Steps between C-alpha positions, in 0.01 A plus 500: 500500500505148358713497192482125422305206641519137377345195659435130459190332644458146608158350565345843485739650755791739448813311585798672328512880480759747377458882542702807415388810700599859507587540863390611756175301496280362778216260507315282757573133457234289667592135475223340696532153344830502322875532565770663284868478413631837393833560326626852444682560173531875522413757768405440861190342653363581839251239614286596804304221674265523799776517756822476280679693230776382275715689243614293204783623271573411138604135451328407829171315550238449761250229582169627642223287644133600472404819679455872453784703357578852372757483214717801439711490178790749536776612265865425566793731477574390146146474354148642532350172368377220720505153344398178656373147454228360722402131522169434670405191696129409517391209721251360241768519223758318717252221592428454134863484381595268783192281452387583847818365655701806601865461600541438877667837564182666362278306733632506856546841662845575644475744793861456609625803318235734634199659327573721212311622190802523269860398474782620283628229264871489423550521124749224432599373167204269471251778567675732262496234222135442566418869461700507178284217366179684592620811324575290195141367495360852533697600194400185313131437576465271197682224691283521810229244570310361799751219564783733505338736744424205735866392479635851575263543797610165647861582432482821703342327793787239501759777468356692788517188717873480425599864561776594743246628763296185469363504857340845458373427159354168592307662791348734249433225245329282761269783582444662165130497530461534879470873562587633840225700682602835635300743701461859389713611800787262387495647152500859625777441751716323235489800269441800722851639435487431127416740215161340439156643447165423660390356158796254501432399864133437413608286207739292720209447743277401201249777593345788313642838606168598675495166692866548593444840645200386696685205650803719568284756686352221719841373597704823534232768544669714245535531121772294330687805369512688830581198719780369267651845461510556877662158552765582244571843658520340854750247362700783335511696832637188672768457238599862505549472878668164520701467176756700306347412159462779251157664500445398140570138588259515795230650285540217241510235772168632643330487161552851372648522157509882486716676760315830460166326564647326804636827646166673447311210661743482799473877552124473496490238770778609732514877423875464431720394209659159508844649525412724791317218668820296493705786627260549793501135587880489505508812721277336754728199527795734581325674790 
């Protein structure tokens, strides 16, 4: 549930956004022609991209280039509320505020760091001071005008270019509006052992659920739910045989958040409980 939402627009586009949400909360976040800087004030954010996922704690931030995302807002141990500031980058807005002469690091793509959709930004003193100033403007909207919004947007871009992990941030900045193209198979394989629904996978692939299921059937000759569940259980059987991890940890690692559901599913596939399966495998190695 959204408890509070404030925003400032620039040239008709939302640029600065502050939200307080009762966690947990989930929403698709399709950024087809924009990028975003997200700072977590309270709670935990789980950002899921086409082939990546990143968990961001309170007082941390992330820079995300354009693409398809699922955003999960989660509670922390100390609070059920999620609070964050998001600052959006739109190519037409940036061209306008820079008079069509973008800074060099926003023009030439840097592939030296490797391709990535998002990068964690270290929250140094400059970033923290910047966030404090944005919070001040949200509490005092009477002092906000177009010139100030332009200055604050430019300031953030300059600060990002000077962060401690400059190389990774520059790689993202230089490709903010150059989305990577991933096949459906790449998206499936990247998240197959995650706790993620068919609806979320369809969103990451930018497909309707019906189109996603049709394409999935053509590639894997099976339904998404059955195929993914079988892959998770096969992986679990391997870990039960090869590792000494606790059964609960194996279930979680393979994308099952409920141990009882995992045990029931495992029993249904292998006609034996996970614990007895492990005992049988160990007995075979001793013979």
